C-alpha positions in Angstrom: -7.7 -20.5 -9.1 -5.4 -17.7 -10.2 -6.5 -17.7 -13.9 -10.1 -17.4 -12.8 -9.3 -14.5 -10.4 -7.4 -12.7 -13.1 -10.2 -13.2 -15.6 -12.7 -12.0 -13.0 -10.7 -9.1 -11.5 -8.2 -8.4 -14.2 -5.4 -8.9 -11.7 -3.3 -11.8 -10.4 -3.6 -12.9 -6.8 -0.4 -11.1 -6.0 -1.6 -7.9 -7.6 -4.9 -8.1 -5.7 -3.1 -8.7 -2.4 -0.8 -5.7 -3.1 -3.8 -3.5 -4.0 -5.5 -4.3 -0.8 -2.3 -3.7 1.2 -1.7 -0.3 -0.4 -5.3 0.7 0.1 -4.9 0.0 3.8 -1.6 1.9 3.8 -3.4 4.9 2.3 -6.1 4.8 4.9 -3.6 4.6 7.8 -1.4 7.4 6.4 -4.4 9.7 5.9 -6.3 9.0 9.1 -3.6 8.2 11.8 -0.3 9.5 13.1 1.2 6.0 13.2 4.8 5.8 12.2 5.5 4.4 8.8 7.4 1.5 10.4 4.2 0.5 12.3 2.1 0.9 9.2 4.5 -1.3 7.3 4.2 -4.0 9.9 0.4 -3.8 10.2 0.0 -4.1 6.4 2.3 -7.0 5.8 5.4 -5.2 4.4 8.7 -6.6 5.7 10.4 -3.2 6.0 9.7 0.5 5.6 12.1 0.6 2.7 10.2 -2.0 0.8 6.8 -0.3 1.6 8.3 3.0 0.4 9.6 1.6 -2.9 6.3 -0.2 -3.7 4.2 2.8 -2.6 6.2 5.2 -4.7 6.1 2.9 -7.8 2.3 2.8 -7.6 1.4 6.3 -6.4 4.4 8.4 -7.5 4.7 9.6 -3.9 6.5 8.5 -0.8 4.4 7.6 2.1 5.4 10.8 3.9 4.5 13.0 0.9 1.2 11.1 0.5 0.4 11.8 4.2 1.2 15.5 3.9 -0.8 15.8 0.7 -3.9 14.1 2.2 -3.8 16.3 5.3 -3.2 19.8 3.9 
């Protein structure tokens, strides 16, 4: 299944799951006042630290900085 998904989407299953998780994180950061810890739990991240590391690697911003930037 994974090779077919990668051929169709251009991403592995893991990459697609991570993309969907991060898209949800972005929505929650920009539209709610939920604490990052709660956002991490709701989006399947085991810890705030792991969410922050993954989020920063992908976006170049911490979740807090992303939230500030999206709300200015």
